[in-house]
N, C-alpha and C positions, 0 to 999 in steps of 0.2 A: 792717674790720680783716682779716677772712679773705680777702677778695678781694685786698687789698694783699699778703698773705702768698703767695697763689697767684702773683701777678705777680712777686714776688721769687724764688720757686722757678723759675718759667719763665726768668727772666733768668739765674739760676745754671746751669740746665740748658743754656741756649744757650751760656754761657761754657765749660762743660765740653765741649760738642760742638765748639766752635772749637778748644779746646786739643787735643782728640783728633785733629782733622784735621791738626794741626801736628807730631804725634809722628813720629819717624823710625823707623829699624830697631829691632826689639826681639826679645828672646829671654827666655824664662822661665828661672828657675833661680838658682843661686848659684855663684860662683866660689870655688875653694879651692886652696891650694898644698899639694901632696902631695910625698912623698919616696919614692924607690925603696927606700932604706934609712932608715926613719924614726928609728931610734935614733941613727944617725950624722949625720942630716940631710944625706944625700948623694943626688944625683940628683933635684933639684927639678923639678917639672913642675906645670902648672895643669890643673884640670879643671872643667868646667861640669856640674853635676848638676841634673836637672829631671825633672818628670813631664809626659808628653804622652800623651793618649788612654789614661789609666789605666796607663801603663807608665813605670817609672823608667828614666831614660836618663843616660848620662854621655858627654860629649864632651871630648876632650883639646884644649887651647888652646895654640897656639904662642905663645911670648913676644911676637912681633911683633904678634899679634892680641889680646893681653891687654887693652889699653886700650879698643879698639873693642868687644870683647865685654862689658867692664864697663859701657860706655855703653849697650849694647843691653839688658843686664840692668836697669840703672837706668831706662831708658825703659819697659820692661815693668812695673816696679814702679809707675811713675807712671800707666801705663795702667790697672792694676788699681785703684789708689786712685781715679782719676777715674770709672771705671765703677761702682765700689762706691758712690761718692757719688751718681752719677746714679740708681742703683737706689733708694737711700735717699730721694732727693728725689721720685722717681716714685711710690713708695709713699705718702709723706706727701701729695703732690699729689692722688693718687687719693682718699685718705681725706678730705681737706679738701674736695674737689670734691663728694663724696657728702654730706658734712655740710652744706655750703651748700645743696645741692639739697633735702635733707630739710627744712631750716629754711624754705626758700622754699615747699615743699609745705604744711608746717604753717601757715605764714602765710596762704596762699591758702585753706586749709580753714577757718581761723578767720574769714576775711573772708566766705566763703560762708555760714557758720553764724550770722553776726551779723545 
């Protein structure tokens, strides 16, 4: 059972690696619509807010680049989800591998003492 679970984890990790290789351009952050005069909702513009190297940053986004920038932000979110899952699987894989190895050592010790 445990060895089958390890194989499933390895397969899922391989799938994640393949999907990561296919990701395109990405940017962290979130897009928001702002106004120069918020009360009157006049002078709309878009900005991308994000953290990079522990610094908060803001980039202004021209309307003609809005769709592309949103796609890049979505790609980054996908990247983060995939890498988070990969780490979760890596931790579980490592723990299960140790568990199996310990059981095997216990089994060998019992055989020697028999």
